N, CA, C and O atoms as a printed pandas DataFrame, in Angstrom:
     atom_number atom_name residue_name chain_id  residue_number  x_coord  y_coord  z_coord
0              1         N          UNK        A               1  137.582   15.649  128.612
1              2        CA          UNK        A               1  138.450   16.811  128.561
2              3         C          UNK        A               1  139.913   16.420  128.795
3              4         O          UNK        A               1  140.800   16.872  128.071
4              5         N          UNK        A               2  140.167   15.564  129.827
5              6        CA          UNK        A               2  141.520   15.123  130.107
6              7         C          UNK        A               2  142.082   14.324  128.949
7              8         O          UNK        A               2  143.257   14.457  128.608
8              9         N          UNK        A               3  141.266   13.514  128.357
9             10        CA          UNK        A               3  141.716   12.668  127.253
10            11         C          UNK        A               3  142.163   13.516  126.057
11            12         O          UNK        A               3  143.166   13.204  125.415
12            13         N          UNK        A               4  141.424   14.577  125.762
13            14        CA          UNK        A               4  141.792   15.433  124.627
14            15         C          UNK        A               4  143.100   16.178  124.899
15            16         O          UNK        A               4  143.868   16.422  123.969
16            17         N          UNK        A               5  143.367   16.542  126.159
17            18        CA          UNK        A               5  144.636   17.183  126.495
18            19         C          UNK        A               5  145.805   16.234  126.246
19            20         O          UNK        A               5  146.814   16.628  125.660
20            21         N          UNK        A               6  145.673   14.996  126.685
21            22        CA          UNK        A               6  146.736   14.016  126.490
22            23         C          UNK        A               6  146.954   13.719  125.011
23            24         O          UNK        A               6  148.086   13.523  124.569
24            25         N          UNK        A               7  145.866   13.686  124.255
25            26        CA          UNK        A               7  146.002   13.479  122.807
26            27         C          UNK        A               7  146.725   14.652  122.158
27            28         O          UNK        A               7  147.562   14.459  121.276
28            29         N          UNK        A               8  146.404   15.857  122.591
29            30        CA          UNK        A               8  147.061   17.043  122.049
30            31         C          UNK        A               8  148.556   17.051  122.405
31            32         O          UNK        A               8  149.394   17.344  121.552
32            33         N          UNK        A               9  148.885   16.737  123.644
33            34        CA          UNK        A               9  150.284   16.688  124.065
34            35         C          UNK        A               9  151.032   15.611  123.283
35            36         O          UNK        A               9  152.167   15.829  122.859
36            37         N          UNK        A              10  150.410   14.462  123.093
37            38        CA          UNK        A              10  151.039   13.387  122.329
38            39         C          UNK        A              10  151.259   13.765  120.873
39            40         O          UNK        A              10  152.303   13.450  120.302
40            41         N          UNK        A              11  150.284   14.440  120.267
41            42        CA          UNK        A              11  150.406   14.857  118.869
42            43         C          UNK        A              11  151.515   15.890  118.704
43            44         O          UNK        A              11  152.271   15.845  117.734
44            45         N          UNK        A              12  151.610   16.824  119.656
45            46        CA          UNK        A              12  152.671   17.830  119.588
46            47         C          UNK        A              12  154.030   17.167  119.753
47            48         O          UNK        A              12  154.975   17.527  119.052
48            49         N          UNK        A              13  154.146   16.215  120.656
49            50        CA          UNK        A              13  155.404   15.512  120.867
50            51         C          UNK        A              13  155.848   14.737  119.637
51            52         O          UNK        A              13  157.017   14.788  119.256
52            53         N          UNK        A              14  154.911   14.013  119.007
53            54        CA          UNK        A              14  155.241   13.246  117.801
54            55         C          UNK        A              14  155.613   14.201  116.665
55            56         O          UNK        A              14  156.560   13.942  115.923
56            57         N          UNK        A              15  154.880   15.291  116.529
57            58        CA          UNK        A              15  155.185   16.269  115.485
58            59         C          UNK        A              15  156.559   16.889  115.673
59            60         O          UNK        A              15  157.294   17.081  114.704
60            61         N          UNK        A              16  156.909   17.205  116.916
61            62        CA          UNK        A              16  158.235   17.768  117.198
62            63         C          UNK        A              16  159.337   16.771  116.880
63            64         O          UNK        A              16  160.375   17.141  116.332
64            65         N          UNK        A              17  159.116   15.513  117.222
65            66        CA          UNK        A              17  160.106   14.484  116.933
66            67         C          UNK        A              17  160.308   14.325  115.430
67            68         O          UNK        A              17  161.446   14.217  114.972
68            69         N          UNK        A              18  159.233   14.307  114.662
69            70        CA          UNK        A              18  159.337   14.186  113.206
70            71         C          UNK        A              18  160.042   15.386  112.595
71            72         O          UNK        A              18  160.852   15.232  111.681
72            73         N          UNK        A              19  159.739   16.587  113.094
73            74        CA          UNK        A              19  160.390   17.799  112.573
74            75         C          UNK        A              19  161.883   17.791  112.878
75            76         O          UNK        A              19  162.690   18.182  112.034
76            77         N          UNK        A              20  162.260   17.346  114.088
77            78        CA          UNK        A              20  163.677   17.294  114.456
78            79         C          UNK        A              20  164.427   16.284  113.595
79            80         O          UNK        A              20  165.561   16.545  113.194
80            81         N          UNK        A              21  163.828   15.157  113.309
81            82        CA          UNK        A              21  164.472   14.148  112.467
82            83         C          UNK        A              21  164.643   14.668  111.033
83            84         O          UNK        A              21  165.668   14.425  110.397
84            85         N          UNK        A              22  163.634   15.380  110.535
85            86        CA          UNK        A              22  163.719   15.916  109.176
86            87         C          UNK        A              22  164.825   16.962  109.065
87            88         O          UNK        A              22  165.543   17.007  108.066
88            89         N          UNK        A              23  164.960   17.796  110.085
89            90        CA          UNK        A              23  166.000   18.823  110.054
90            91         C          UNK        A              23  167.385   18.219  110.190
91            92         O          UNK        A              23  168.326   18.688  109.550
92            93         N          UNK        A              24  167.528   17.194  111.005
93            94        CA          UNK        A              24  168.831   16.567  111.210
94            95         C          UNK        A              24  169.242   15.721  110.018
95            96         O          UNK        A              24  170.428   15.433  109.858
96            97         N          UNK        A              25  168.313   15.320  109.188
97            98        CA          UNK        A              25  168.621   14.469  108.039
98            99         C          UNK        A              25  169.512   15.144  107.022
99           100         O          UNK        A              25  170.292   14.458  106.362
100          101         N          UNK        A              26  169.438   16.449  106.860
101          102        CA          UNK        A              26  170.243   17.145  105.869
102          103         C          UNK        A              26  171.642   17.481  106.337
103          104         O          UNK        A              26  172.472   17.898  105.528
104          105         N          UNK        A              27  171.930   17.313  107.608
105          106        CA          UNK        A              27  173.237   17.725  108.133
106          107         C          UNK        A              27  174.370   16.803  107.731
107          108         O          UNK        A              27  175.500   17.266  107.575
108          109         N          UNK        A              28  174.115   15.541  107.561
109          110        CA          UNK        A              28  175.176   14.602  107.279
110          111         C          UNK        A              28  175.541   14.499  105.810
111          112         O          UNK        A              28  176.502   13.810  105.467
112          113         N          UNK        A              29  174.821   15.146  104.954
113          114        CA          UNK        A              29  175.083   15.050  103.520
114          115         C          UNK        A              29  176.340   15.822  103.149
115          116         O          UNK        A              29  176.587   16.919  103.649
116          117         N          UNK        A              30  177.121   15.234  102.271
117          118        CA          UNK        A              30  178.332   15.907  101.790
118          119         C          UNK        A              30  177.953   16.916  100.723
119          120         O          UNK        A              30  177.123   16.635   99.859
120          121         N          UNK        A              31  178.560   18.093  100.785
121          122        CA          UNK        A              31  178.293   19.126   99.790
122          123         C          UNK        A              31  179.528   19.312   98.941
123          124         O          UNK        A              31  180.654   19.151   99.413
124          125         N          UNK        A              32  179.308   19.656   97.677
125          126        CA          UNK        A              32  180.430   19.853   96.756
126          127         C          UNK        A              32  181.212   21.110   97.094
127          128         O          UNK        A              32  182.421   21.162   96.868
128          129         N          UNK        A              33  180.547   22.122   97.632
129          130        CA          UNK        A              33  181.224   23.386   97.918
130          131         C          UNK        A              33  180.819   23.851   99.310
131          132         O          UNK        A              33  179.766   23.467   99.819
132          133         N          UNK        A              34  181.654   24.673   99.918
133          134        CA          UNK        A              34  181.372   25.188  101.249
134          135         C          UNK        A              34  181.259   26.693  101.194
135          136         O          UNK        A              34  181.702   27.331  100.239
136          137         N          UNK        A              35  180.663   27.248  102.224
137          138        CA          UNK        A              35  180.572   28.695  102.321
138          139         C          UNK        A              35  179.464   29.268  101.460
139          140         O          UNK        A              35  178.810   28.551  100.703
140          141         N          UNK        A              36  179.263   30.569  101.587
141          142        CA          UNK        A              36  178.205   31.221  100.813
142          143         C          UNK        A              36  178.564   31.340   99.336
143          144         O          UNK        A              36  179.733   31.316   98.953
144          145         N          UNK        A              37  177.537   31.467   98.535
145          146        CA          UNK        A              37  177.726   31.652   97.099
146          147         C          UNK        A              37  177.760   33.157   96.818
147          148         O          UNK        A              37  176.844   33.883   97.206
148          149         N          UNK        A              38  178.793   33.616   96.159
149          150        CA          UNK        A              38  178.927   35.019   95.800
150          151         C          UNK        A              38  178.542   35.170   94.336
151          152         O          UNK        A              38  178.979   34.395   93.485
152          153         N          UNK        A              39  177.724   36.171   94.052
153          154        CA          UNK        A              39  177.198   36.346   92.702
154          155         C          UNK        A              39  177.376   37.785   92.254
155          156         O          UNK        A              39  177.207   38.722   93.034
156          157         N          UNK        A              40  177.719   37.942   90.988
157          158        CA          UNK        A              40  177.789   39.260   90.374
158          159         C          UNK        A              40  177.175   39.152   88.982
159          160         O          UNK        A              40  177.326   38.134   88.306
160          161         N          UNK        A              41  176.485   40.206   88.560
161          162        CA          UNK        A              41  175.894   40.236   87.229
162          163         C          UNK        A              41  176.744   41.124   86.335
163          164         O          UNK        A              41  177.065   42.257   86.692
164          165         N          UNK        A              42  177.106   40.600   85.175
165          166        CA          UNK        A              42  177.937   41.307   84.205
166          167         C          UNK        A              42  177.088   41.563   82.976
167          168         O          UNK        A              42  176.401   40.661   82.499
168          169         N          UNK        A              43  177.126   42.775   82.458
169          170        CA          UNK        A              43  176.311   43.130   81.302
170          171         C          UNK        A              43  177.010   42.696   80.014
171          172         O          UNK        A              43  177.399   43.525   79.191
172          173         N          UNK        A              44  177.156   41.401   79.861
173          174        CA          UNK        A              44  177.729   40.765   78.666
174          175         C          UNK        A              44  177.015   39.442   78.451
175          176         O          UNK        A              44  176.535   38.851   79.419
176          177         N          UNK        A              45  176.926   38.948   77.207
177          178        CA          UNK        A              45  176.298   37.644   76.974
178          179         C          UNK        A              45  177.127   36.499   77.563
179          180         O          UNK        A              45  178.334   36.635   77.767
180          181         N          UNK        A              46  176.471   35.381   77.829
181          182        CA          UNK        A              46  177.130   34.222   78.435
182          183         C          UNK        A              46  178.294   33.746   77.577
183          184         O          UNK        A              46  179.343   33.382   78.109
184          185         N          UNK        A              47  178.126   33.741   76.260
185          186        CA          UNK        A              47  179.182   33.269   75.362
186          187         C          UNK        A              47  180.441   34.132   75.496
187          188         O          UNK        A              47  181.556   33.612   75.509
188          189         N          UNK        A              48  180.255   35.447   75.595
189          190        CA          UNK        A              48  181.386   36.355   75.732
190          191         C          UNK        A              48  182.107   36.110   77.052
191          192         O          UNK        A              48  183.335   36.037   77.088
192          193         N          UNK        A              49  181.343   35.982   78.137
193          194        CA          UNK        A              49  181.947   35.772   79.460
194          195         C          UNK        A              49  182.677   34.438   79.499
195          196         O          UNK        A              49  183.747   34.337   80.099
196          197         N          UNK        A              50  182.108   33.407   78.864
197          198        CA          UNK        A              50  182.764   32.104   78.834
198          199         C          UNK        A              50  184.109   32.184   78.139
199          200         O          UNK        A              50  185.082   31.586   78.598
200          201         N          UNK        A              51  184.175   32.916   77.036
201          202        CA          UNK        A              51  185.427   33.033   76.276
202          203         C          UNK        A              51  186.438   33.979   76.916
203          204         O          UNK        A              51  187.642   33.815   76.717
204          205         N          UNK        A              52  185.968   34.972   77.685
205          206        CA          UNK        A              52  186.852   36.007   78.220
206          207         C          UNK        A              52  186.887   36.015   79.748
207          208         O          UNK        A              52  187.151   37.059   80.345
208          209         N          UNK        A              53  186.632   34.890   80.385
209          210        CA          UNK        A              53  186.642   34.844   81.843
210          211         C          UNK        A              53  188.043   35.207   82.348
211          212         O          UNK        A              53  189.021   34.589   81.929
212          213         N          UNK        A              54  188.156   36.189   83.233
213          214        CA          UNK        A              54  189.462   36.655   83.692
214          215         C          UNK        A              54  190.263   35.560   84.397
215          216         O          UNK        A              54  189.702   34.641   84.993
216          217         N          UNK        A              55  191.562   35.682   84.312
217          218        CA          UNK        A              55  192.456   34.668   84.872
218          219         C          UNK        A              55  192.365   34.587   86.390
219          220         O          UNK        A              55  192.700   33.553   86.967
220          221         N          UNK        A              56  191.919   35.658   87.055
221          222        CA          UNK        A              56  191.789   35.607   88.508
222          223         C          UNK        A              56  190.807   34.520   88.936
223          224         O          UNK        A              56  190.967   33.936   90.008
224          225         N          UNK        A              57  189.787   34.238   88.109
225          226        CA          UNK        A              57  188.829   33.188   88.427
226          227         C          UNK        A              57  189.284   31.822   87.937
227          228         O          UNK        A              57  189.060   30.819   88.614
228          229         N          UNK        A              58  189.914   31.771   86.780
229          230        CA          UNK        A              58  190.300   30.484   86.205
230          231         C          UNK        A              58  191.552   29.914   86.843
231          232         O          UNK        A              58  191.747   28.699   86.819
232          233         N          UNK        A              59  192.413   30.756   87.417
233          234        CA          UNK        A              59  193.665   30.285   88.019
234          235         C          UNK        A              59  193.475   29.659   89.390
235          236         O          UNK        A              59  194.419   29.077   89.927
236          237         N          UNK        A              60  192.315   29.756   89.961
237          238        CA          UNK        A              60  192.070   29.224   91.300
238          239         C          UNK        A              60  191.947   27.702   91.307
239          240         O          UNK        A              60  192.075   27.082   92.363
240          241         N          UNK        A              61  191.705   27.098   90.158
241          242        CA          UNK        A              61  191.630   25.640   90.053
242          243         C          UNK        A              61  190.456   25.061   90.813
243          244         O          UNK        A              61  189.314   25.489   90.643
244          245         N          UNK        A              62  190.751   24.074   91.661
245          246        CA          UNK        A              62  189.701   23.398   92.419
246          247         C          UNK        A              62  189.321   24.144   93.696
247          248         O          UNK        A              62  188.468   23.666   94.444
248          249         N          UNK        A              63  189.919   25.287   93.964
249          250        CA          UNK        A              63  189.622   26.033   95.184
250          251         C          UNK        A              63  188.260   26.711   95.130
251          252         O          UNK        A              63  187.655   26.968   96.171
252          253         N          UNK        A              64  187.771   27.002   93.927
253          254        CA          UNK        A              64  186.465   27.639   93.766
254          255         C          UNK        A              64  185.651   26.900   92.711
255          256         O          UNK        A              64  186.192   26.285   91.792
256          257         N          UNK        A              65  184.335   26.981   92.874
257          258        CA          UNK        A              65  183.415   26.432   91.880
258          259         C          UNK        A              65  182.742   27.618   91.195
259          260         O          UNK        A              65  182.060   28.409   91.846
260          261         N          UNK        A              66  182.932   27.740   89.895
261          262        CA          UNK        A              66  182.392   28.857   89.122
262          263         C          UNK        A              66  181.258   28.335   88.248
263          264         O          UNK        A              66  181.404   27.325   87.560
264          265         N          UNK        A              67  180.112   29.045   88.284
265          266        CA          UNK        A              67  178.973   28.675   87.453
266          267         C          UNK        A              67  178.462   29.932   86.754
267          268         O          UNK        A              67  178.279   30.969   87.391
268          269         N          UNK        A              68  178.235   29.839   85.457
269          270        CA          UNK        A              68  177.724   30.954   84.669
270          271         C          UNK        A              68  176.295   30.640   84.239
271          272         O          UNK        A              68  175.986   29.510   83.863
272          273         N          UNK        A              69  175.434   31.641   84.298
273          274        CA          UNK        A              69  174.075   31.468   83.784
274          275         C          UNK        A              69  173.562   32.829   83.307
275          276         O          UNK        A              69  174.076   33.882   83.686
276          277         N          UNK        A              70  172.543   32.768   82.473
277          278        CA          UNK        A              70  171.979   33.999   81.918
278          279         C          UNK        A              70  171.206   34.735   83.010
279          280         O          UNK        A              70  170.462   34.122   83.775
280          281         N          UNK        A              71  171.387   36.041   83.076
281          282        CA          UNK        A              71  170.685   36.858   84.067
282          283         C          UNK        A              71  169.213   36.981   83.676
283          284         O          UNK        A              71  168.881   36.899   82.493
284          285         N          UNK        A              72  168.338   37.175   84.646
285          286        CA          UNK        A              72  166.912   37.319   84.336
286          287         C          UNK        A              72  166.660   38.482   83.381
287          288         O          UNK        A              72  167.299   39.529   83.483
288          289         N          UNK        A              73  165.743   38.294   82.471
289          290        CA          UNK        A              73  165.397   39.337   81.511
290          291         C          UNK        A              73  166.456   39.567   80.462
291          292         O          UNK        A              73  166.477   40.623   79.830
292          293         N          UNK        A              74  167.334   38.609   80.261
293          294        CA          UNK        A              74  168.432   38.724   79.296
294          295         C          UNK        A              74  169.258   39.984   79.519
295          296         O          UNK        A              74  169.593   40.704   78.579
296          297         N          UNK        A              75  169.572   40.228   80.764
297          298        CA          UNK        A              75  170.345   41.420   81.130
298          299         C          UNK        A              75  171.791   41.099   81.426
299          300         O          UNK        A              75  172.402   41.725   82.292
300          301         N          UNK        A              76  172.341   40.143   80.728
301          302        CA          UNK        A              76  173.749   39.812   80.905
302          303         C          UNK        A              76  173.945   38.419   81.442
303          304         O          UNK        A              76  173.153   37.515   81.174
304          305         N          UNK        A              77  175.011   38.254   82.205
305          306        CA          UNK        A              77  175.411   36.956   82.728
306          307         C          UNK        A              77  175.616   37.048   84.225
307          308         O          UNK        A              77  176.203   38.010   84.721
308          309         N          UNK        A              78  175.134   36.051   84.942
309          310        CA          UNK        A              78  175.401   35.956   86.363
310          311         C          UNK        A              78  176.585   35.019   86.563
311          312         O          UNK        A              78  176.608   33.908   86.033
312          313         N          UNK        A              79  177.566   35.478   87.331
313          314        CA          UNK        A              79  178.716   34.657   87.676
314          315         C          UNK        A              79  178.560   34.271   89.143
315          316         O          UNK        A              79  178.584   35.131   90.024
316          317         N          UNK        A              80  178.400   32.980   89.398
317          318        CA          UNK        A              80  178.251   32.459   90.755
318          319         C          UNK        A              80  179.562   31.779   91.141
319          320         O          UNK        A              80  180.045   30.899   90.429
320          321         N          UNK        A              81  180.129   32.188   92.265
321          322        CA          UNK        A              81  181.384   31.607   92.734
322          323         C          UNK        A              81  181.193   31.156   94.179
323          324         O          UNK        A              81  180.713   31.909   95.026
324          325         N          UNK        A              82  181.578   29.913   94.437
325          326        CA          UNK        A              82  181.525   29.348   95.784
326          327         C          UNK        A              82  182.868   28.684   96.055
327          328         O          UNK        A              82  183.408   27.993   95.191
328          329         N          UNK        A              83  183.402   28.890   97.240
329          330        CA          UNK        A              83  184.688   28.271   97.551
330          331         C          UNK        A              83  184.485   26.794   97.839
331          332         O          UNK        A              83  183.528   26.403   98.506
332          333         N          UNK        A              84  185.391   25.986   97.332
333          334        CA          UNK        A              84  185.297   24.538   97.490
334          335         C          UNK        A              84  186.084   24.044   98.684
335          336         O          UNK        A              84  185.819   22.957   99.197
336          337         N          UNK        A              85  187.054   24.832   99.134
337          338        CA          UNK        A              85  187.823   24.469  100.323
338          339         C          UNK        A              85  188.254   25.750  101.017
339          340         O          UNK        A              85  187.864   26.844  100.608
340          341         N          UNK        A              86  189.051   25.620  102.054
341          342        CA          UNK        A              86  189.420   26.781  102.862
342          343         C          UNK        A              86  190.681   27.493  102.393
343          344         O          UNK        A              86  191.223   28.314  103.133
344          345         N          UNK        A              87  191.160   27.208  101.199
345          346        CA          UNK        A              87  192.372   27.877  100.721
346          347         C          UNK        A              87  192.083   29.285  100.207
347          348         O          UNK        A              87  193.001   30.092  100.062
348          349         N          UNK        A              88  190.818   29.584   99.934
349          350        CA          UNK        A              88  190.419   30.906   99.434
350          351         C          UNK        A              88  189.414   31.493  100.411
351          352         O          UNK        A              88  188.492   30.799  100.840
352          353         N          UNK        A              89  189.581   32.766  100.769
353          354        CA          UNK        A              89  188.650   33.409  101.698
354          355         C          UNK        A              89  187.497   34.060  100.927
355          356         O          UNK        A              89  187.584   34.299   99.723
356          357         N          UNK        A              90  186.424   34.335  101.655
357          358        CA          UNK        A              90  185.281   35.015  101.042
358          359         C          UNK        A              90  185.641   36.427  100.600
359          360         O          UNK        A              90  185.149   36.903   99.577
360          361         N          UNK        A              91  186.499   37.098  101.367
361          362        CA          UNK        A              91  186.940   38.451  100.994
362          363         C          UNK        A              91  187.690   38.427   99.664
363          364         O          UNK        A              91  187.515   39.310   98.825
364          365         N          UNK        A              92  188.525   37.407   99.484
365          366        CA          UNK        A              92  189.277   37.288   98.231
366          367         C          UNK        A              92  188.342   37.019   97.053
367          368         O          UNK        A              92  188.555   37.549   95.962
368          369         N          UNK        A              93  187.318   36.207   97.261
369          370        CA          UNK        A              93  186.346   35.930   96.191
370          371         C          UNK        A              93  185.616   37.202   95.806
371          372         O          UNK        A              93  185.442   37.476   94.619
372          373         N          UNK        A              94  185.180   37.995   96.796
373          374        CA          UNK        A              94  184.499   39.255   96.491
374          375         C          UNK        A              94  185.399   40.202   95.719
375          376         O          UNK        A              94  184.952   40.855   94.776
376          377         N          UNK        A              95  186.675   40.283   96.117
377          378        CA          UNK        A              95  187.627   41.155   95.428
378          379         C          UNK        A              95  187.839   40.690   93.982
379          380         O          UNK        A              95  187.868   41.510   93.064
380          381         N          UNK        A              96  187.986   39.391   93.784
381          382        CA          UNK        A              96  188.192   38.850   92.439
382          383         C          UNK        A              96  186.953   39.069   91.568
383          384         O          UNK        A              96  187.082   39.374   90.383
384          385         N          UNK        A              97  185.759   38.919   92.138
385          386        CA          UNK        A              97  184.544   39.169   91.358
386          387         C          UNK        A              97  184.429   40.629   90.950
387          388         O          UNK        A              97  183.995   40.928   89.837
388          389         N          UNK        A              98  184.812   41.540   91.836
389          390        CA          UNK        A              98  184.774   42.964   91.480
390          391         C          UNK        A              98  185.734   43.258   90.338
391          392         O          UNK        A              98  185.401   44.005   89.417
392          393         N          UNK        A              99  186.926   42.673   90.396
393          394        CA          UNK        A              99  187.919   42.864   89.326
394          395         C          UNK        A              99  187.422   42.244   88.027
395          396         O          UNK        A              99  187.555   42.846   86.961
396          397         N          UNK        A             100  186.846   41.039   88.109
397          398        CA          UNK        A             100  186.351   40.359   86.909
398          399         C          UNK        A             100  185.237   41.156   86.244
399          400         O          UNK        A             100  185.210   41.282   85.020
400          401         N          UNK        A             101  184.323   41.692   87.036
401          402        CA          UNK        A             101  183.229   42.484   86.470
402          403         C          UNK        A             101  183.771   43.710   85.752
403          404         O          UNK        A             101  183.321   44.042   84.656
404          405         N          UNK        A             102  184.728   44.376   86.362
405          406        CA          UNK        A             102  185.316   45.556   85.749
406          407         C          UNK        A             102  186.024   45.208   84.448
407          408         O          UNK        A             102  185.888   45.930   83.460
408          409         N          UNK        A             103  186.777   44.113   84.434
409          410        CA          UNK        A             103  187.492   43.718   83.218
410          411         C          UNK        A             103  186.530   43.319   82.108
411          412         O          UNK        A             103  186.760   43.654   80.946
412          413         N          UNK        A             104  185.461   42.611   82.445
413          414        CA          UNK        A             104  184.521   42.147   81.421
414          415         C          UNK        A             104  183.686   43.283   80.843
415          416         O          UNK        A             104  183.428   43.306   79.640
416          417         N          UNK        A             105  183.261   44.223   81.681
417          418        CA          UNK        A             105  182.394   45.296   81.201
418          419         C          UNK        A             105  183.165   46.467   80.603
419          420         O          UNK        A             105  182.736   47.035   79.599
420          421         N          UNK        A             106  184.292   46.838   81.200
421          422        CA          UNK        A             106  185.007   48.035   80.790
422          423         C          UNK        A             106  186.288   47.702   80.029
423          424         O          UNK        A             106  186.717   48.462   79.160
424          425         N          UNK        A             107  186.892   46.570   80.358
425          426        CA          UNK        A             107  188.143   46.199   79.722
426          427         C          UNK        A             107  189.355   46.530   80.564
427          428         O          UNK        A             107  190.483   46.223   80.177
428          429         N          UNK        A             108  189.140   47.153   81.709
429          430        CA          UNK        A             108  190.235   47.520   82.588
430          431         C          UNK        A             108  189.693   47.554   84.010
431          432         O          UNK        A             108  188.482   47.625   84.217
432          433         N          UNK        A             109  190.573   47.504   84.968
433          434        CA          UNK        A             109  190.155   47.578   86.367
434          435         C          UNK        A             109  190.133   49.042   86.774
435          436         O          UNK        A             109  191.160   49.721   86.772
436          437         N          UNK        A             110  188.956   49.510   87.119
437          438        CA          UNK        A             110  188.816   50.901   87.535
438          439         C          UNK        A             110  189.165   51.016   89.014
439          440         O          UNK        A             110  188.621   50.294   89.850
440          441         N          UNK        A             111  190.063   51.916   89.320
441          442        CA          UNK        A             111  190.460   52.132   90.701
442          443         C          UNK        A             111  190.063   53.541   91.104
443          444         O          UNK        A             111  190.119   54.465   90.292
444          445         N          UNK        A             112  189.665   53.706   92.350
445          446        CA          UNK        A             112  189.283   55.048   92.782
446          447         C          UNK        A             112  190.488   55.967   92.807
447          448         O          UNK        A             112  191.604   55.557   93.127
448          449         N          UNK        A             113  190.238   57.204   92.465
449          450        CA          UNK        A             113  191.315   58.189   92.439
450          451         C          UNK        A             113  191.603   58.725   93.822
451          452         O          UNK        A             113  191.041   58.277   94.821
452          453         N          UNK        A             114  192.477   59.676   93.849
453          454        CA          UNK        A             114  192.840   60.319   95.097
454          455         C          UNK        A             114  191.710   61.254   95.502
455          456         O          UNK        A             114  191.098   61.903   94.654
456          457         N          UNK        A             115  191.442   61.318   96.773
457          458        CA          UNK        A             115  190.374   62.180   97.269
458          459         C          UNK        A             115  190.671   63.636   96.929
459          460         O          UNK        A             115  191.809   64.095   97.036
460          461         N          UNK        A             116  189.635   64.349   96.522
461          462        CA          UNK        A             116  189.813   65.753   96.145
462          463         C          UNK        A             116  189.655   66.682   97.333
463          464         O          UNK        A             116  189.870   67.888   97.212
464          465         N          UNK        A             117  189.284   66.139   98.473
465          466        CA          UNK        A             117  189.129   66.978   99.656
466          467         C          UNK        A             117  190.248   66.690  100.634
467          468         O          UNK        A             117  190.875   65.632  100.590
468          469         N          UNK        A             118  190.485   67.623  101.496
469          470        CA          UNK        A             118  191.491   67.418  102.530
470          471         C          UNK        A             118  190.855   66.667  103.698
471          472         O          UNK        A             118  189.676   66.864  103.989
472          473         N          UNK        A             119  191.616   65.818  104.364
473          474        CA          UNK        A             119  191.057   65.080  105.501
474          475         C          UNK        A             119  190.663   66.019  106.639
475          476         O          UNK        A             119  191.451   66.847  107.097
476          477         N          UNK        A             120  189.436   65.863  107.070
477          478        CA          UNK        A             120  188.934   66.652  108.199
478          479         C          UNK        A             120  188.194   65.720  109.145
479          480         O          UNK        A             120  188.012   64.537  108.858
480          481         N          UNK        A             121  187.773   66.270  110.269
481          482        CA          UNK        A             121  187.009   65.473  111.234
482          483         C          UNK        A             121  185.636   65.101  110.668
483          484         O          UNK        A             121  185.076   64.067  111.033
484          485         N          UNK        A             122  185.093   65.934  109.781
485          486        CA          UNK        A             122  183.766   65.683  109.230
486          487         C          UNK        A             122  183.750   64.537  108.215
487          488         O          UNK        A             122  182.748   63.830  108.110
488          489         N          UNK        A             123  184.832   64.343  107.471
489          490        CA          UNK        A             123  184.827   63.272  106.465
490          491         C          UNK        A             123  185.613   62.042  106.920
491          492         O          UNK        A             123  185.929   61.175  106.105
492          493         N          UNK        A             124  185.929   61.958  108.215
493          494        CA          UNK        A             124  186.672   60.809  108.733
494          495         C          UNK        A             124  185.888   59.504  108.549
495          496         O          UNK        A             124  186.467   58.495  108.147
496          497         N          UNK        A             125  184.607   59.508  108.830
497          498        CA          UNK        A             125  183.784   58.302  108.678
498          499         C          UNK        A             125  183.742   57.815  107.243
499          500         O          UNK        A             125  183.869   56.618  106.986
500          501         N          UNK        A             126  183.563   58.741  106.298
501          502        CA          UNK        A             126  183.532   58.376  104.885
502          503         C          UNK        A             126  184.873   57.812  104.430
503          504         O          UNK        A             126  184.913   56.848  103.665
504          505         N          UNK        A             127  185.961   58.402  104.891
505          506        CA          UNK        A             127  187.283   57.878  104.525
506          507         C          UNK        A             127  187.491   56.467  105.071
507          508         O          UNK        A             127  188.082   55.626  104.393
508          509         N          UNK        A             128  187.016   56.199  106.277
509          510        CA          UNK        A             128  187.166   54.868  106.876
510          511         C          UNK        A             128  186.361   53.823  106.106
511          512         O          UNK        A             128  186.840   52.712  105.879
512          513         N          UNK        A             129  185.145   54.176  105.705
513          514        CA          UNK        A             129  184.292   53.235  104.968
514          515         C          UNK        A             129  184.864   52.948  103.587
515          516         O          UNK        A             129  184.898   51.789  103.173
516          517         N          UNK        A             130  185.312   53.960  102.869
517          518        CA          UNK        A             130  185.864   53.721  101.534
518          519         C          UNK        A             130  187.173   52.948  101.604
519          520         O          UNK        A             130  187.456   52.156  100.704
520          521         N          UNK        A             131  187.975   53.148  102.633
521          522        CA          UNK        A             131  189.211   52.373  102.778
522          523         C          UNK        A             131  188.887   50.904  103.023
523          524         O          UNK        A             131  189.564   50.025  102.489
524          525         N          UNK        A             132  187.863   50.630  103.823
525          526        CA          UNK        A             132  187.451   49.249  104.085
526          527         C          UNK        A             132  186.901   48.607  102.817
527          528         O          UNK        A             132  187.151   47.427  102.570
528          529         N          UNK        A             133  186.172   49.342  102.024
529          530        CA          UNK        A             133  185.607   48.806  100.785
530          531         C          UNK        A             133  186.683   48.421   99.791
531          532         O          UNK        A             133  186.512   47.456   99.046
532          533         N          UNK        A             134  187.766   49.133   99.761
533          534        CA          UNK        A             134  188.854   48.812   98.844
534          535         C          UNK        A             134  189.571   47.534   99.258
535          536         O          UNK        A             134  190.066   46.799   98.404
536          537         N          UNK        A             135  189.632   47.260  100.569
537          538        CA          UNK        A             135  190.309   46.041  101.043
538          539         C          UNK        A             135  189.456   44.800  100.850
539          540         O          UNK        A             135  189.916   43.822  100.261
540          541         N          UNK        A             136  188.246   44.822  101.327
541          542        CA          UNK        A             136  187.435   43.632  101.431
542          543         C          UNK        A             136  186.509   43.403  100.253
543          544         O          UNK        A             136  185.948   42.315  100.125
544          545         N          UNK        A             137  186.332   44.377   99.398
545          546        CA          UNK        A             137  185.503   44.176   98.229
546          547         C          UNK        A             137  184.086   44.660   98.373
547          548         O          UNK        A             137  183.291   44.491   97.448
548          549         N          UNK        A             138  183.735   45.255   99.494
549          550        CA          UNK        A             138  182.391   45.808   99.662
550          551         C          UNK        A             138  182.421   46.885  100.706
551          552         O          UNK        A             138  183.349   46.966  101.511
552          553         N          UNK        A             139  181.389   47.724  100.690
553          554        CA          UNK        A             139  181.300   48.800  101.688
554          555         C          UNK        A             139  180.495   48.349  102.868
555          556         O          UNK        A             139  180.307   49.113  103.815
């Protein structure tokens, strides 16, 4: 009985050591891009998006990595953008992707109009959320 306990403790220890080494092995690798990958789907074919990619994405140069691929089910094009260095923020990437999607699908940047209601205590929360969405690119 004692022998089986020691064998179990030894096996768990060796397994933990192997798992820790495997997890630490990926940390030292250099990556081409940093930060999260931001993706938007545009209802246009890949060829069209390649030819008409908005200047907001192409003018960034080496600051962002842009990858285009066909959306699942042939439902347009997925635009994947990842920042390559710290000169561009994630908020700016989200804002640029929203503008690019609007330009590619509609041909113009759609902006929200003026609120049709008067500011009250009841709609204060909604006004705060929509104001934040306009700045950062999401609600």
